C-alpha positions as CSV (number, residue, x, y, z in Angstrom):
1,X,-57.8,53.2,-46.5
2,X,-58.4,51.0,-43.5
3,X,-60.2,52.4,-40.6
4,X,-57.1,52.1,-38.4
5,X,-55.0,53.9,-40.9
6,X,-57.6,56.6,-41.4
7,X,-57.8,57.1,-37.7
8,X,-54.0,57.4,-37.6
9,X,-54.1,60.0,-40.3
10,X,-56.7,62.0,-38.5
11,X,-54.6,61.8,-35.3
12,X,-51.6,62.9,-37.3
13,X,-53.4,65.9,-38.8
14,X,-54.9,66.8,-35.4
15,X,-51.5,66.8,-33.7
16,X,-50.2,69.0,-36.5
17,X,-53.1,71.5,-36.0
18,X,-52.4,71.6,-32.3
19,X,-48.7,72.1,-32.7
20,X,-48.7,74.4,-35.7
21,X,-49.7,77.6,-33.9
22,X,-46.6,77.5,-31.7
23,X,-43.9,78.1,-34.3
24,X,-46.3,80.3,-36.4
25,X,-47.0,82.6,-33.5
26,X,-43.3,82.7,-32.5
27,X,-42.3,83.6,-36.1
28,X,-45.0,86.3,-36.3
29,X,-44.2,87.9,-33.0
30,X,-40.4,87.8,-33.5
31,X,-38.2,89.1,-30.7
32,X,-37.2,86.5,-28.2
33,X,-40.1,84.1,-28.9
34,X,-38.7,82.2,-31.8
35,X,-35.2,81.7,-30.2
36,X,-36.8,80.5,-26.9
37,X,-39.0,78.0,-28.8
38,X,-36.1,76.9,-30.9
39,X,-33.9,76.3,-27.9
40,X,-36.6,74.4,-26.1
41,X,-37.3,72.2,-29.1
42,X,-33.6,71.6,-29.6
43,X,-33.2,70.4,-26.0
44,X,-36.1,68.0,-26.4
45,X,-34.8,66.6,-29.6
46,X,-31.3,66.2,-28.1
47,X,-32.8,64.2,-25.2
48,X,-34.8,62.1,-27.7
49,X,-31.7,61.4,-29.7
50,X,-29.8,60.3,-26.6
51,X,-32.8,58.0,-25.8
52,X,-32.9,56.7,-29.3
53,X,-29.2,55.8,-29.4
54,X,-29.6,54.0,-26.1
55,X,-32.4,51.9,-27.4
56,X,-34.8,53.4,-24.9
57,X,-34.6,55.4,-21.6
58,X,-31.0,55.6,-20.5
59,X,-30.1,53.1,-17.8
60,X,-26.4,53.7,-17.3
61,X,-24.8,56.4,-15.3
62,X,-23.4,58.0,-18.4
63,X,-26.8,58.2,-20.2
64,X,-28.2,61.2,-18.4
65,X,-24.8,63.0,-18.6
66,X,-24.7,62.5,-22.3
67,X,-28.2,63.8,-22.8
68,X,-27.4,66.8,-20.6
69,X,-24.2,67.6,-22.6
70,X,-26.1,67.3,-25.9
71,X,-28.8,69.7,-24.6
72,X,-26.3,72.2,-23.3
73,X,-24.3,72.1,-26.6
74,X,-27.5,72.7,-28.6
75,X,-28.5,75.6,-26.3
76,X,-25.1,77.3,-26.5
77,X,-24.8,76.8,-30.3
78,X,-28.4,78.1,-30.8
79,X,-27.9,81.2,-28.6
80,X,-24.6,81.9,-30.4
81,X,-26.5,82.5,-33.6
82,X,-28.3,85.4,-31.9
83,X,-25.7,87.0,-29.7
84,X,-22.2,85.8,-30.7
85,X,-22.0,87.3,-34.1
86,X,-23.6,85.0,-36.6
87,X,-24.0,81.5,-38.1
88,X,-20.3,80.6,-38.2
89,X,-19.7,81.2,-34.5
90,X,-22.7,79.0,-33.8
91,X,-21.5,76.3,-36.2
92,X,-18.1,76.2,-34.4
93,X,-19.7,75.9,-31.0
94,X,-22.0,73.1,-32.3
95,X,-18.9,71.2,-33.7
96,X,-17.1,71.7,-30.4
97,X,-20.2,70.4,-28.5
98,X,-20.3,67.3,-30.7
99,X,-16.6,66.6,-29.9
100,X,-17.4,66.9,-26.2
101,X,-20.3,64.5,-26.5
102,X,-18.1,62.1,-28.4
103,X,-15.4,62.3,-25.7
104,X,-17.8,61.8,-22.8
105,X,-19.5,58.9,-24.7
106,X,-16.1,57.2,-25.0
107,X,-15.2,57.8,-21.4
108,X,-18.5,56.3,-20.2
109,X,-18.3,53.5,-22.7
110,X,-21.6,54.4,-24.4
111,X,-22.6,52.0,-27.1
112,X,-22.7,54.5,-30.0
113,X,-20.4,57.5,-29.3
114,X,-20.2,58.6,-33.0
115,X,-24.0,58.4,-33.4
116,X,-24.5,60.5,-30.3
117,X,-22.0,63.1,-31.5
118,X,-23.5,63.1,-35.1
119,X,-26.9,63.5,-33.6
120,X,-26.0,66.5,-31.6
121,X,-24.8,68.2,-34.9
122,X,-27.9,67.0,-36.7
123,X,-30.1,68.8,-34.1
124,X,-27.9,71.9,-33.4
125,X,-26.9,73.0,-36.9
126,X,-30.4,73.3,-38.3
127,X,-31.6,75.2,-35.2
128,X,-28.7,77.7,-35.6
129,X,-29.6,78.0,-39.3
130,X,-33.3,78.6,-38.5
131,X,-32.4,81.5,-36.3
132,X,-30.1,82.8,-39.0
133,X,-32.8,82.6,-41.6
134,X,-35.1,84.5,-39.2
135,X,-32.6,87.4,-39.3
136,X,-31.9,87.3,-43.0
137,X,-33.7,90.3,-44.5
138,X,-37.2,91.7,-44.8
139,X,-38.5,88.4,-46.3
140,X,-37.3,86.3,-43.4
141,X,-40.8,85.9,-41.8
142,X,-42.4,84.9,-45.0
143,X,-39.5,82.5,-45.7
144,X,-40.1,80.7,-42.5
145,X,-43.8,80.5,-43.0
146,X,-43.2,79.0,-46.4
147,X,-40.7,76.4,-45.0
148,X,-43.1,75.2,-42.4
149,X,-45.9,75.0,-44.9
150,X,-43.9,72.9,-47.3
151,X,-42.7,70.5,-44.6
152,X,-46.1,70.0,-43.2
153,X,-47.7,69.6,-46.6
154,X,-45.0,67.1,-47.6
155,X,-45.5,65.0,-44.4
156,X,-49.2,64.8,-44.6
157,X,-49.3,64.3,-48.4
158,X,-46.7,61.5,-48.3
159,X,-48.5,59.8,-45.4
160,X,-51.9,60.0,-47.1
161,X,-50.7,58.9,-50.6
162,X,-48.5,56.2,-49.3
163,X,-51.3,54.6,-47.2
164,X,-53.9,55.1,-49.9
165,X,-52.0,53.9,-53.0
166,X,-49.3,51.7,-51.6
167,X,-47.1,50.3,-54.3
168,X,-43.3,49.8,-54.5
169,X,-41.2,50.7,-51.4
170,X,-39.0,53.8,-51.7
171,X,-36.1,52.4,-49.6
172,X,-37.0,49.0,-48.1
173,X,-33.6,48.6,-46.4
174,X,-34.1,51.9,-44.5
175,X,-37.8,52.1,-44.0
176,X,-40.4,49.3,-44.4
177,X,-43.4,51.6,-45.1
178,X,-42.3,54.5,-47.2
179,X,-43.4,54.2,-50.9
180,X,-42.7,55.9,-54.2
181,X,-46.4,56.9,-54.2
182,X,-45.9,58.6,-50.9
183,X,-42.9,60.5,-52.2
184,X,-45.0,61.6,-55.2
185,X,-47.9,62.6,-53.0
186,X,-45.5,64.6,-50.8
187,X,-44.0,66.4,-53.8
188,X,-47.4,67.3,-55.2
189,X,-48.6,68.7,-51.8
190,X,-45.4,70.6,-51.3
191,X,-45.8,72.2,-54.8
192,X,-49.4,73.2,-53.8
193,X,-48.1,74.6,-50.6
194,X,-45.6,76.7,-52.5
195,X,-48.3,77.9,-54.9
196,X,-50.6,78.8,-51.9
197,X,-47.8,80.6,-50.1
198,X,-47.0,82.6,-53.2
199,X,-50.7,83.6,-53.4
200,X,-50.9,84.5,-49.7
201,X,-47.6,86.5,-49.6
202,X,-47.9,88.0,-53.0
203,X,-44.6,86.4,-54.2
204,X,-44.1,86.6,-57.9
205,X,-43.3,84.9,-60.2
206,X,-45.0,81.8,-58.7
207,X,-43.3,79.1,-60.7
208,X,-39.8,79.3,-59.0
209,X,-41.4,78.9,-55.6
210,X,-43.6,76.0,-56.8
211,X,-40.6,74.1,-58.3
212,X,-38.3,74.8,-55.3
213,X,-41.1,73.6,-52.9
214,X,-41.4,70.4,-54.9
215,X,-37.7,69.8,-54.7
216,X,-37.6,70.4,-51.0
217,X,-40.2,67.7,-50.6
218,X,-37.6,65.2,-51.7
219,X,-35.1,66.7,-49.2
220,X,-37.7,66.4,-46.5
221,X,-38.3,62.7,-47.2
222,X,-34.6,62.0,-47.1
223,X,-34.5,63.7,-43.7
224,X,-37.3,61.4,-42.6
225,X,-35.4,58.4,-44.0
226,X,-32.2,59.4,-42.2
227,X,-34.0,59.0,-38.8
228,X,-35.5,55.8,-40.0
229,X,-32.0,54.4,-40.5
230,X,-31.1,55.4,-37.0
231,X,-34.2,53.9,-35.5
232,X,-33.7,50.6,-37.4
233,X,-30.0,50.6,-36.3
234,X,-31.0,50.9,-32.6
235,X,-34.3,48.9,-32.7
236,X,-36.5,51.8,-31.7
237,X,-39.9,52.5,-33.1
238,X,-40.2,56.2,-32.1
239,X,-37.9,58.8,-30.6
240,X,-40.4,59.2,-27.7
241,X,-44.1,59.1,-27.1
242,X,-44.4,62.9,-26.7
243,X,-46.8,63.6,-29.6
244,X,-49.8,61.4,-30.4
245,X,-49.7,60.0,-33.9
246,X,-46.1,61.1,-34.4
247,X,-44.0,59.7,-31.6
248,X,-41.4,62.2,-30.5
249,X,-40.6,65.8,-31.5
250,X,-37.7,64.4,-33.4
251,X,-40.0,62.1,-35.3
252,X,-42.1,65.2,-36.2
253,X,-39.2,67.5,-37.2
254,X,-36.7,65.2,-38.8
255,X,-37.7,66.4,-42.3
256,X,-37.5,70.0,-41.2
257,X,-34.0,69.4,-39.9
258,X,-33.0,68.5,-43.5
259,X,-35.0,71.2,-45.2
260,X,-33.6,74.1,-43.2
261,X,-30.0,73.7,-44.3
262,X,-31.2,73.3,-47.9
263,X,-33.1,76.5,-47.7
264,X,-30.1,78.3,-46.3
265,X,-27.9,77.2,-49.2
266,X,-30.6,78.4,-51.6
267,X,-30.6,81.7,-49.8
268,X,-26.9,82.1,-49.9
269,X,-26.4,81.0,-53.5
270,X,-29.5,82.8,-54.8
271,X,-28.6,86.1,-53.2
272,X,-31.6,86.2,-50.9
273,X,-34.8,84.5,-49.9
274,X,-36.4,82.2,-52.5
275,X,-39.5,84.5,-52.1
276,X,-37.6,87.3,-53.7
277,X,-36.2,85.4,-56.7
278,X,-37.1,86.8,-60.1
């Protein structure tokens, strides 16, 4: 691994170590801490999405308005998951917020109204689902710890394996740097994260959690690729420069935004948290 790439990996890991305590402490403390952190993160990601779709900082009069609308829609949708009676109320508000964003984008002749509207849903719905998962039974805290562990392990494993091994590109039309070796590295690290989580939390049997963790690594990588498609579409390298080594918060959490809905589906169809599967 070249010195520059090794330095980038160290910066990436350091940023993760600095940021990791925030959601972990919020999950552990419960109460209002996780919703507050989720809403704050959603507002930042909504702003970054508006910036991304504009090819940089908004320069038109409509840009700040659009960003504000997206942020408000995310906040309202997220809060609804706590106080308005559940996930479906939040989803309806998120869809309504996306329609408002689309209409305002059309009115202000924004360059990509559908992308702006879709992005508001992409940010809002996983945030709502995250708060729903946090309220879904006695295993909810452990479930969220496991989800974050899998996503972080996938991200670091994919980056390290891809840079170290190289090889054929995973999706050259979407992302010029992601490789099959990186995907495999992410899957292996995610499986190890599942195994480690099972040991720490005492979840048995271990094999289902390991297999599901490996599968979620693939979902995480597709979430990453989805943002890569958007960045290539608008000619933007990073959503912002907020986090050293990662770009913006959206660059850091794009995989998580894909994994959270997948975990929710597993929870619904499996009759409870994956940690409780037998």
